[in-house]
C-alpha positions as CSV (number, residue, x, y, z in Angstrom):
1,M,-0.2,-0.1,0.0
2,V,1.6,3.1,-1.2
3,F,0.8,6.8,-1.5
4,S,2.3,9.7,-3.3
5,A,3.3,12.7,-1.8
6,W,1.1,16.1,-2.6
7,G,2.6,17.9,-5.0
8,L,2.4,21.5,-6.2
9,A,1.4,22.5,-10.0
10,D,4.1,24.2,-12.0
11,G,3.1,27.7,-13.8
12,A,5.6,29.1,-16.1
13,S,7.4,32.6,-17.2
14,A,5.0,35.5,-17.2
15,M,3.2,36.3,-20.1
16,E,4.0,39.8,-21.7
17,P,1.5,41.9,-22.9
18,V,0.7,42.1,-26.6
19,P,1.2,45.5,-28.0
20,A,-1.2,46.6,-30.7
21,S,1.9,47.7,-32.8
22,P,5.6,48.6,-31.7
23,E,4.5,52.2,-30.6
24,D,1.0,51.6,-28.9
25,R,1.2,49.6,-25.9
26,S,-2.0,50.6,-24.7
27,A,-3.7,47.5,-25.8
28,V,-2.6,44.6,-23.6
29,Q,-3.6,41.4,-22.3
30,T,-3.1,40.2,-18.6
31,E,-1.8,36.9,-19.7
32,H,-1.4,33.8,-17.5
33,E,1.5,34.1,-14.9
34,H,3.1,31.3,-12.5
35,I,-0.4,30.1,-10.8
36,D,-0.6,27.1,-8.2
37,P,-4.2,25.6,-8.4
38,N,-3.5,23.6,-6.0
39,A,-2.3,26.1,-3.4
40,E,-5.5,25.8,-1.5
41,G,-5.7,22.5,-1.0
42,L,-7.0,19.0,-2.8
43,D,-10.2,17.7,-3.3
44,R,-9.7,15.0,-5.2
45,F,-7.5,11.6,-5.1
46,I,-6.8,8.6,-7.2
47,V,-7.2,5.3,-5.6
48,T,-6.0,2.2,-7.1
49,F,-7.7,-0.7,-5.1
50,A,-6.2,-4.3,-4.9
51,G,-7.4,-6.6,-7.7
52,D,-9.9,-8.6,-5.6
53,S,-11.1,-5.8,-3.5
54,R,-13.3,-3.6,-6.0
55,S,-16.6,-3.9,-5.0
56,S,-18.6,-1.2,-4.0
57,E,-18.6,-2.0,-0.1
58,D,-14.8,-2.6,0.0
59,R,-14.6,1.0,-1.7
60,D,-17.3,2.4,0.6
61,R,-15.4,0.8,3.9
62,A,-11.9,2.6,3.0
63,V,-13.3,6.0,2.1
64,D,-15.6,6.1,5.2
65,V,-12.6,5.4,7.5
66,A,-10.3,8.4,5.6
67,E,-13.2,10.8,5.7
68,K,-13.9,10.4,9.1
69,A,-10.0,11.1,10.0
70,V,-10.0,14.5,8.7
71,G,-13.9,15.2,9.4
72,T,-15.0,15.9,5.9
73,S,-17.4,13.5,3.6
74,A,-15.9,11.7,0.5
75,D,-17.3,9.9,-2.4
76,V,-16.1,7.6,-5.2
77,V,-17.0,10.0,-8.8
78,R,-16.0,7.8,-11.5
79,E,-13.4,4.9,-12.6
80,T,-10.3,5.9,-14.4
81,A,-9.0,3.8,-17.6
82,D,-6.5,1.4,-15.5
83,G,-9.4,0.3,-13.0
84,S,-8.7,2.9,-10.3
85,V,-11.2,5.2,-8.7
86,V,-11.3,9.3,-8.4
87,V,-12.6,10.1,-4.7
88,A,-13.6,13.2,-4.3
89,T,-14.0,15.4,-0.7
90,E,-16.6,17.8,-0.2
91,Q,-14.1,20.0,0.9
92,K,-10.4,20.8,-0.1
93,L,-7.8,19.3,2.1
94,D,-4.7,21.3,2.8
95,P,-1.6,19.9,2.6
96,K,-1.4,18.4,6.1
97,E,-5.2,17.0,6.0
98,S,-4.3,15.3,2.4
99,A,-1.6,13.6,3.5
100,E,-3.8,12.1,6.3
101,F,-6.5,11.6,4.3
102,M,-3.9,9.8,1.7
103,E,-2.4,7.7,4.4
104,K,-5.4,6.5,6.2
105,L,-6.9,4.9,2.8
106,A,-3.4,3.7,1.9
107,Q,-3.7,1.8,5.5
108,S,-6.6,-0.5,4.5
109,D,-5.9,-3.9,3.4
110,T,-8.2,-3.5,0.2
111,V,-6.4,-0.7,-1.2
112,D,-3.2,-0.9,-3.5
113,Y,-1.8,2.7,-4.0
114,V,-3.3,6.3,-3.6
115,E,-2.1,9.5,-5.1
116,P,-3.2,13.3,-5.5
117,D,-5.6,14.1,-8.3
118,S,-3.1,17.3,-8.6
119,L,-4.2,20.0,-10.9
120,V,-1.7,20.8,-13.6
121,T,-1.4,23.9,-15.9
122,I,-0.6,24.8,-19.2
123,A,3.4,26.0,-19.6
124,D,2.5,29.8,-19.8
125,E,4.6,31.6,-21.8
126,R,5.0,35.3,-22.8
127,T,3.3,36.7,-26.1
128,G,4.5,38.5,-28.8
129,E,3.4,41.2,-31.2
130,A,1.5,39.8,-34.2
131,P,3.3,40.4,-37.1
132,K,2.0,41.4,-40.6
133,D,1.8,39.3,-43.5
134,D,5.1,39.5,-45.6
135,D,3.8,39.9,-48.8
136,D,7.1,42.0,-50.0
137,K,9.0,39.0,-49.4
138,P,7.9,36.0,-51.6
139,A,9.0,32.4,-49.8
140,D,8.4,29.0,-50.4
141,P,5.8,27.6,-49.5
142,N,3.6,30.7,-50.1
143,D,2.2,30.8,-46.6
144,T,2.3,34.8,-46.1
145,M,4.1,34.7,-42.6
146,Y,6.5,31.7,-43.5
147,S,9.5,34.1,-43.4
148,S,8.8,34.7,-39.1
149,L,8.9,31.3,-38.8
150,W,12.7,30.8,-37.7
151,G,11.8,27.6,-35.7
152,L,11.3,25.8,-39.1
153,H,13.6,26.9,-41.2
154,G,16.3,29.3,-39.2
155,Q,19.9,28.8,-38.8
156,W,19.1,27.3,-34.9
157,G,15.7,25.9,-36.1
158,A,14.3,22.5,-36.5
159,H,15.8,22.2,-40.0
160,V,12.1,21.0,-41.6
161,P,12.3,22.2,-44.9
162,D,14.1,20.0,-46.3
163,A,12.5,17.4,-44.7
164,W,9.4,18.0,-46.8
165,K,11.1,16.9,-49.8
166,T,10.2,13.1,-48.5
167,T,7.4,13.7,-46.4
168,Q,5.0,16.5,-45.1
169,G,3.1,13.9,-42.5
170,K,0.7,12.0,-44.5
171,D,-1.3,9.4,-42.9
172,T,-0.4,10.3,-39.3
173,T,-2.5,11.7,-36.7
174,V,-1.0,13.9,-33.7
175,A,-3.3,14.0,-30.5
176,V,-3.0,17.5,-28.7
177,L,-3.9,17.0,-25.2
178,D,-4.7,20.9,-24.5
179,T,-7.0,23.6,-23.7
180,G,-9.0,22.2,-26.6
181,I,-8.9,24.0,-30.2
182,T,-11.1,27.2,-31.5
183,K,-12.2,27.7,-34.8
184,H,-8.9,28.8,-37.6
185,P,-8.8,28.8,-41.2
186,D,-5.1,27.5,-41.0
187,L,-6.2,24.7,-38.9
188,E,-9.5,23.1,-40.1
189,A,-8.3,21.1,-43.3
190,N,-6.2,19.4,-40.7
191,L,-8.4,18.8,-37.9
192,I,-10.3,15.4,-37.3
193,P,-12.9,14.7,-34.3
194,G,-11.6,14.8,-30.6
195,Y,-12.8,14.6,-27.1
196,D,-13.5,16.8,-24.2
197,F,-12.2,14.7,-21.1
198,I,-12.7,17.9,-18.6
199,S,-14.9,16.0,-16.0
200,R,-15.2,18.9,-13.5
201,E,-18.1,20.7,-15.1
202,E,-16.9,24.3,-13.3
203,A,-13.6,23.8,-15.0
204,A,-15.2,22.9,-18.6
205,R,-17.4,25.7,-18.7
206,D,-19.5,23.8,-20.6
207,G,-21.9,22.5,-18.5
208,N,-21.6,19.4,-19.0
209,G,-18.1,18.0,-18.1
210,R,-17.0,14.9,-20.3
211,D,-18.4,15.2,-24.0
212,A,-17.4,14.7,-27.6
213,D,-16.7,18.4,-28.4
214,P,-13.3,19.6,-27.8
215,Q,-14.0,23.1,-28.4
216,D,-11.9,25.3,-26.3
217,E,-14.4,27.3,-24.0
218,G,-11.4,29.5,-22.5
219,D,-9.4,29.3,-19.6
220,W,-9.6,32.7,-17.9
221,F,-9.7,33.4,-14.4
222,G,-10.2,36.0,-11.7
223,P,-8.5,37.1,-8.8
224,R,-8.3,34.1,-6.0
225,E,-10.1,31.3,-8.5
226,C,-6.9,29.6,-9.0
227,G,-4.8,29.7,-6.3
228,D,-4.4,32.0,-3.0
229,N,-3.1,35.4,-5.1
230,D,-4.8,37.8,-6.8
231,R,-3.6,37.4,-10.4
232,K,-5.9,37.2,-13.0
233,A,-5.4,35.8,-16.5
234,K,-7.3,35.9,-20.1
235,S,-8.0,33.0,-22.2
236,S,-4.8,31.6,-23.8
237,W,-6.0,29.7,-26.5
238,H,-2.9,27.7,-25.7
239,G,-4.2,24.4,-27.5
240,T,-4.9,26.0,-30.8
241,H,-1.3,27.7,-30.8
242,V,0.3,24.3,-30.4
243,A,-1.9,22.7,-33.1
244,G,-0.8,25.2,-35.3
245,T,3.1,24.4,-34.8
246,I,2.2,21.0,-35.4
247,A,0.2,20.9,-38.5
248,A,-1.1,24.5,-39.7
249,V,-2.2,24.1,-43.4
250,G,0.7,24.8,-45.7
251,N,0.6,26.5,-49.4
252,N,-2.6,28.1,-48.7
253,E,-1.7,31.9,-49.2
254,Q,-2.1,32.7,-45.6
255,G,-0.6,32.8,-42.2
256,I,1.7,29.8,-41.2
257,I,2.8,26.4,-42.2
258,G,3.2,23.5,-39.5
259,V,5.7,21.1,-39.2
260,S,4.1,18.1,-40.4
261,P,1.1,20.3,-42.7
262,E,0.0,17.2,-44.2
263,A,-0.4,15.5,-40.6
264,K,-4.0,15.5,-39.0
265,I,-4.8,17.2,-35.6
266,Q,-7.3,15.1,-32.8
267,P,-7.9,18.1,-30.2
268,V,-7.9,16.4,-26.6
269,R,-9.5,19.1,-24.3
270,V,-7.9,18.3,-20.9
271,L,-7.0,21.8,-19.6
272,G,-9.8,24.5,-18.8
273,K,-10.1,27.0,-15.6
274,C,-7.3,26.7,-13.6
275,G,-6.0,23.4,-15.3
276,G,-6.8,19.9,-15.5
277,S,-6.8,16.8,-13.4
278,T,-4.3,14.1,-13.5
279,S,-6.8,11.5,-13.9
280,D,-8.2,13.1,-16.6
281,I,-5.1,13.6,-18.6
282,A,-4.3,9.6,-17.7
283,D,-7.9,8.7,-19.3
284,A,-6.9,11.1,-22.5
285,I,-3.7,9.3,-22.8
286,V,-5.5,6.3,-23.0
287,W,-8.1,7.1,-25.5
288,A,-6.0,9.2,-27.8
289,S,-3.9,6.2,-28.5
290,G,-6.6,3.4,-28.7
291,G,-7.3,2.1,-25.5
292,D,-10.7,1.8,-23.5
293,V,-12.0,4.3,-20.9
294,P,-15.4,3.7,-19.1
295,G,-18.0,5.7,-20.4
296,V,-16.0,7.0,-23.3
297,P,-16.8,6.1,-26.8
298,K,-13.7,3.9,-28.6
299,N,-11.5,6.5,-30.4
300,Q,-11.8,5.5,-34.2
301,T,-8.5,7.4,-35.2
302,P,-5.9,6.5,-32.7
303,A,-3.2,9.1,-32.6
304,Q,0.5,7.9,-33.8
305,V,1.8,10.8,-31.5
306,I,0.5,12.5,-28.9
307,N,1.5,16.0,-27.3
308,M,1.3,17.3,-23.9
309,S,2.5,20.8,-23.4
310,L,1.3,21.0,-19.7
311,G,3.0,20.4,-16.6
312,G,3.1,20.1,-12.4
313,R,5.5,20.3,-10.0
314,H,5.6,16.9,-9.0
315,Q,6.8,13.5,-10.0
316,C,5.1,11.3,-12.7
317,G,2.4,9.5,-10.6
318,R,1.4,5.9,-11.2
319,A,-2.0,6.4,-13.1
320,A,-0.1,8.8,-15.5
321,Q,2.9,6.2,-16.1
322,N,0.5,3.3,-16.5
323,A,-1.2,5.2,-19.3
324,I,2.1,6.3,-20.9
325,D,3.1,2.6,-20.8
326,G,0.1,1.5,-22.6
327,A,0.1,4.2,-25.1
328,V,3.9,3.5,-26.2
329,A,3.2,-0.1,-26.0
330,R,0.4,0.6,-28.5
331,G,2.7,2.4,-31.0
332,T,2.0,6.1,-29.6
333,T,4.8,8.2,-29.2
334,V,4.2,10.3,-26.3
335,V,6.0,14.1,-26.2
336,V,5.9,16.4,-23.3
337,S,7.3,19.8,-22.5
338,A,10.3,19.8,-19.7
339,G,8.4,23.3,-18.0
340,N,9.6,26.8,-17.5
341,S,10.8,27.3,-14.3
342,K,14.6,27.3,-14.6
343,A,14.8,24.1,-12.8
344,D,15.6,20.4,-13.0
345,A,12.7,18.8,-15.2
346,A,13.5,15.6,-13.0
347,E,11.2,17.3,-10.4
348,F,8.1,17.8,-13.0
349,F,5.2,15.9,-14.3
350,P,5.0,14.8,-16.9
351,A,8.9,15.5,-18.1
352,S,9.8,13.0,-15.3
353,C,7.6,10.3,-16.5
354,K,9.3,7.4,-18.5
355,N,9.0,6.2,-21.8
356,V,8.2,9.9,-23.1
357,V,10.0,12.3,-25.2
358,T,11.2,15.3,-23.0
359,V,12.0,18.7,-24.7
360,A,13.7,21.6,-23.3
361,A,13.3,24.9,-25.2
362,S,16.1,26.7,-27.3
363,D,16.4,30.1,-28.6
364,S,17.0,31.6,-32.0
365,H,20.7,31.8,-31.3
366,G,21.0,28.1,-30.5
367,K,21.1,28.5,-26.8
368,I,18.8,27.0,-23.9
369,A,15.8,29.5,-23.4
370,P,16.2,31.4,-20.1
371,Y,13.0,30.3,-18.8
372,S,13.6,26.2,-19.9
373,N,13.9,23.5,-17.3
374,F,16.8,21.1,-18.0
375,G,18.7,18.2,-16.7
376,N,19.3,14.6,-17.2
377,V,15.5,13.6,-18.1
378,V,15.6,16.1,-21.3
379,D,16.4,14.1,-24.3
380,V,16.3,16.8,-27.0
381,A,15.5,20.6,-27.3
382,A,13.5,22.4,-30.0
383,P,12.6,26.3,-30.7
384,G,10.8,27.5,-27.8
385,G,11.6,31.1,-28.3
386,D,12.6,34.0,-26.4
387,T,9.7,37.2,-26.9
388,R,12.4,39.9,-25.1
389,E,13.8,40.0,-28.5
390,R,11.5,41.1,-31.6
391,G,10.8,38.2,-33.6
392,G,12.1,35.7,-31.0
393,G,9.3,34.1,-30.4
394,I,7.4,31.3,-31.6
395,L,4.7,32.6,-34.4
396,S,1.5,30.3,-34.4
397,T,-2.3,30.4,-34.6
398,L,-4.5,32.1,-31.9
399,N,-8.2,33.5,-31.0
400,T,-8.6,37.2,-30.1
401,G,-11.0,36.5,-27.6
402,A,-10.3,37.5,-23.9
403,T,-12.5,35.1,-22.3
404,T,-14.5,33.4,-24.7
405,P,-13.7,32.9,-28.3
406,E,-13.7,35.4,-31.0
407,E,-11.7,36.0,-34.2
408,P,-8.7,34.0,-35.4
409,T,-5.7,35.7,-35.3
410,Y,-1.8,34.6,-34.8
411,V,0.5,35.6,-31.9
412,S,4.0,34.7,-30.9
413,Y,4.3,32.8,-27.8
414,Q,7.4,31.5,-25.9
415,G,7.9,28.2,-23.7
416,T,8.8,24.4,-23.6
417,S,5.1,24.7,-25.0
418,M,6.1,25.6,-28.3
419,A,9.0,23.6,-28.1
420,A,7.2,20.4,-27.4
421,P,5.1,20.8,-30.6
422,H,8.0,20.6,-33.0
423,V,9.4,17.7,-31.7
424,S,5.7,16.0,-32.0
425,G,5.8,17.1,-35.8
426,A,8.9,15.9,-36.3
427,A,7.8,12.7,-35.3
428,A,4.7,12.2,-37.1
429,L,7.1,12.9,-40.2
430,L,9.1,10.1,-39.2
431,K,6.0,7.8,-38.7
432,S,4.7,9.4,-41.9
433,V,8.0,7.7,-43.9
434,D,8.2,4.7,-42.1
435,P,4.6,3.6,-40.2
436,G,6.3,1.0,-38.7
437,L,8.7,2.7,-37.0
438,T,8.1,2.0,-32.7
439,P,8.3,5.0,-30.2
440,A,11.6,3.6,-29.1
441,R,13.3,4.0,-32.2
442,I,11.7,7.4,-33.2
443,E,13.1,8.7,-29.9
444,E,16.4,7.4,-31.2
445,V,16.5,8.5,-34.2
446,L,15.5,12.4,-33.3
447,K,18.7,11.8,-30.4
448,E,20.8,10.8,-33.4
449,K,20.7,13.1,-35.4
450,A,20.5,16.3,-33.0
451,V,22.5,19.2,-33.5
452,P,24.7,20.5,-30.7
453,L,23.8,23.6,-29.4
454,D,26.2,26.1,-27.5
455,Q,27.8,25.5,-24.2
456,S,24.8,26.7,-22.3
457,C,23.1,23.4,-23.2
458,E,26.1,21.1,-22.3
459,G,24.9,18.2,-20.3
460,V,21.3,19.8,-19.9
461,C,19.4,20.1,-23.0
462,G,19.5,16.1,-24.0
463,A,21.1,15.1,-27.4
464,G,20.7,18.8,-28.4
465,L,18.5,20.8,-31.2
466,I,16.4,18.2,-33.5
467,N,17.2,18.3,-37.1
468,A,13.9,17.0,-38.7
469,A,15.6,16.6,-42.1
470,A,18.5,14.3,-41.3
471,S,15.9,12.6,-38.9
472,V,14.0,11.6,-41.9
473,A,16.4,11.0,-44.3
474,A,17.6,8.4,-41.7
475,V,14.6,6.1,-41.9
476,A,13.4,6.7,-45.4
477,P,13.6,3.9,-47.6
478,V,16.7,4.0,-50.0
479,E,15.9,4.4,-53.7
480,A,17.5,0.9,-55.1
481,A,19.5,2.0,-58.1
482,P,17.4,1.1,-61.5
483,D,18.6,-2.4,-63.1
484,P,21.0,-1.3,-66.0
485,A,19.6,-2.0,-69.5
486,P,20.4,-5.0,-70.9
487,A,22.8,-5.0,-73.7
488,P,21.4,-5.6,-77.1
489,T,21.7,-8.8,-78.6
490,P,24.0,-8.6,-81.5
491,T,23.1,-9.2,-85.2
492,P,24.5,-12.3,-86.6
493,T,26.7,-11.8,-89.5
494,P,25.7,-13.6,-92.7
495,T,28.7,-15.9,-93.8
496,P,29.1,-15.6,-97.3
497,D,28.6,-18.2,-99.7
498,P,31.8,-19.8,-100.8
499,V,33.3,-18.5,-104.4
500,E,35.0,-20.4,-106.4
501,S,38.4,-19.2,-107.0
502,K,39.4,-18.8,-110.4
503,P,42.9,-19.8,-111.8
504,S,45.1,-16.9,-112.4
505,T,46.2,-15.9,-115.9
506,V,49.5,-14.1,-114.6
507,K,52.4,-16.0,-115.3
508,P,54.8,-16.2,-112.3
509,T,58.1,-15.5,-112.0
510,W,60.6,-18.0,-112.1
511,R,61.4,-17.1,-108.1
512,Q,57.9,-17.2,-107.5
513,W,57.3,-20.8,-109.4
514,W,60.7,-21.6,-107.2
515,K,59.4,-20.9,-103.9
516,N,56.0,-22.7,-104.5
517,N,57.6,-25.7,-105.6
518,W,61.4,-26.4,-104.5
519,K,59.8,-28.6,-101.5
520,A,58.3,-31.0,-104.2
521,F,61.4,-31.1,-105.7
522,Q,63.7,-31.7,-102.5
523,G,61.7,-34.9,-102.1
524,N,62.2,-35.9,-105.6
525,R,65.4,-38.1,-105.6
526,H,65.7,-38.8,-109.4
527,W,67.1,-35.7,-111.0
528,H,68.1,-35.3,-114.8
529,R,70.5,-33.4,-116.3
530,R,69.7,-32.2,-119.0
531,G,72.6,-32.0,-121.4
C-alpha cells in the first residue's frame, strides 16, 4: 500500500502584454502567470484498490475511515481507464489534511495505491507582437508569414524544409492534449474529431463535463479563483497555438505552415479553468492512443503521436505512468514539455515520466531559453523562443477573444510548450515515412541526428537541437538504383557463300615458281641433267 506525496502544480514564465503596434502598448492582455491551482488544497484523489477488493462495499469502507479521520465527507465519483477510482472530498484539504487522508486510505487492506489527483496547468509563456503578412518577401512555401517561422527554417531552427522533400506527414495523426481547439482557417482542413475529457463542470465551462466536443471554452480566471493570490488571466487559447506549430495547413497563401502540414490534429481537451486533473489527463492518454476508457466511445482514429505541453511540479504518478506505458505499447510516441521554471525537469510532471520524449526549449541563437527546465531527463531541445527579442518568439495560430472565442489570429508565444510541438511534428514526419517505426526508434533517431547547441546546453539539453531533415533521411527507404538496360543482342553477320576461285592468268616469275614448288623437288631423288 503506497501513497504519493502531495505536490504543487507548475506555472511558467509570465506572459508579456501584446502590443497593438511597436509604438502602442496600450492594448494589452493580462496573461497567465505562475499560478498554483493546488495552493488552497486538494479535493480529489486517485485510489487503486487491490485486484480482489473492488466491490462498492470495500471502497465505501476504506473511504469512510479516511473521511472520518479528517472530518469531511468523500465519495467515489468515477472509474479511470486503468481500473482505479477518483475519490472526491466535500471540501478542499490542505497539505497536512491531504497527507492524512491518503495515509488512512493506504492503511486499508483493500487499497493498493493512493496519489493526489493534482491539477496541472499549461506551461505559460509570454506573448509577442502579431506580425504583418510578408507579402513583399516571397517565400517557399507560399504562406504569407513563412519568413517569421525561424523555428522551422532558421539557422537554429528544427531544419524542417528539407524534410518536406520526402514527406509532409501524410497519413499520421497527432493528438494535442491541451485546452481544446478554436476555429481557425489555418487549422480546419487538418482537424479530425477529438474529445473533451474535463470531468469538472466548473472547469469545463460547457455545462456538462466530458463530451465529444473539444471546443476551447476559454481558461480565463479572476483573482483568487485559481490559487491564493490576486492574479488574473485572459484566455490563452493554448491548444490552438500548439496545434498550429504541429500541423497548420501549408501552401494556402495565408498565415503559417506547421512542421507536419499534411498530418491530422486530434484535439483532446484536458485543461480548462485553473488547469486540469491528473486523472483526466491519464484517461485522455489512454483514449488518444486507442485504449478503452469507461463511459467514453472508442477512438476511431488513434493517434501515432501525443503532444502534452503542460506540467505540474510533482513527480510522475502511477496513474499517468500506466497510461503512458499503455500508449507506447500501442505504438504511440508521447512528447512532453520540460517545463518553464528554470529548474531540474526531474521535479516535474510529465517531464519526469518514463517512456516519453522530454523537450527543453532553445532560442533563435542556439542557446537554451532562459526560462527552460533542464537536466538528465531531457531528451532533446527544440525551438521555444524568447520574446524579449523582436521576432524571437514562436508564431502560431490563436484567437482574439479575452474570455470566450472570437476571431482567429496569429500571435508569438514562448515556452517549452512551443518546443514540444516541433518535436511532435517531426515525430509525425518520421512515422509518415515509415509507419512501422516504434516510439523507441523514433526517439532514438531524433537523438542520433540532433545538432549540438552552445555551451549553455552542455549536459542539460539532452542530445541537442532536433534536425527534422536528417531524422527523416535516416529512416526514409533508400531507392534502389535502376537495373542497367540489357545489352542489345548482336545481329549475327551472315557467312557469305564460298566463291570458287579462278586460276590466275598471270604467269609467275621464275623465283615465285621456285618458291612455291621447291619442296616437291626436294623430295624427288631422281634428278635429270639436261645435256
